N, C-alpha and C positions, 0 to 999 in steps of 0.2 A: 254356798256349797262348802262343806267341811272337808278340807284336804286330808285329814287323818283317815277318812273313810276310803280314800283312793288307794293308799299304800297297803301292802300286805301286812298283816298283823301276826303276832306270834301266838300260836295255839298250844296250850298245855292241857293234857288230859290227865287228871288225877283222880283220887278217890271220891272227891266231891263233884265230879263231872268236869266237862271241858271249861276252861277259862281262856279268854282272849286278852292278851296284853299288847299294848302298843303306845305310842308309835314305835317304829323300829329303832334300834339302838346302833349307833355308829361307834367309831373308835373313841375310847375314853368315856363311853357311856352317854355321848351326846345324842339328842333326839334327831332322827331323820324325819322331818315333817314337811319338807318342801323340795322342789327341784334344785334349788340353790345349794342345799345341804348335801344332796346326792352328788352334785357336780364338784363341790369342794372336797369331797372324799375321793372321787375318782380321778380328778385332774392331776394331783401330784403323782399318782401311780403312772398315769399316761406319760407325763413329762419325763419322769425318771426312766421309764422303759424305753422311750424314744431316744434319750441320751445314751443309754447303754447300747442300743442297736446301732446308732450312728458311730459310736466309738469302735465297735467291732467292724463296721464297714471301713472306717479309716485304717484300722490295723490290717485288714485284708488287702487294702490298696497298697500299703507299705510292703506287705509280704509279697504281693504280686510284682512290685518293682524290684525287690531284692532277688526274686527267682526268675526274672524275665531274661536274663543272660543277653541283654542288648536287643532282644526281639522288639521291633518298633510297634507291632500290633499289641503285644502285652503291655508295653510302656504306655501306650495310648489308653488302653482299658484301665490300667492302674491310675493314671492321671484323672480319668473321668470319675473313678470311684472316690478318690481323695477330694476332688472338687465337689462332688455331690455331697459327701459327708460334711465338708466344711460349710457349704451353703445350708445344709440341714441344721447344723449347730447354730448358725446365725439366726435362722428362722425360729428355731426352738427358743433361743434366748430372747428374741424379739417378742414371741408369743407370751413368754413368761412375764416380760416387762409390761406388755399391753394388758394382760390380765390383772396384774397388780395395780396398774394405773386406773383401769376401769373400776375395779372394786373400791379403790380409794376415792375416786371422783364421785361415785354414786353412793358411797357410804354403806356398802353392802355388809361390811363387817366380816367378810370371809377371808381368813388368813390361810394361805396355801402352805407355807413352810414356816 
């Protein structure tokens, strides 16, 4: 089975009639011809987005502590937010290291960053 026939192709309609070009092009003009190339394009965006979200959760926990005015319930909530965001950062870093490790071990040649 030819994988190029599975992915969507670019259709251009001109004076000479419709022409189909493919495979799809990724950043830098690289061909998107397999699931691995799709994942290598999407994964860095997901990791960076998760890091930004975790940073904002950490900041919100800090703001909650500063505005708690000694309220034990708010302090507990803020502590849980900070703990959750720090655990998320650790898991995010471990997932990045695991991905780099697996791609290097199996020789996939996918470079995330």
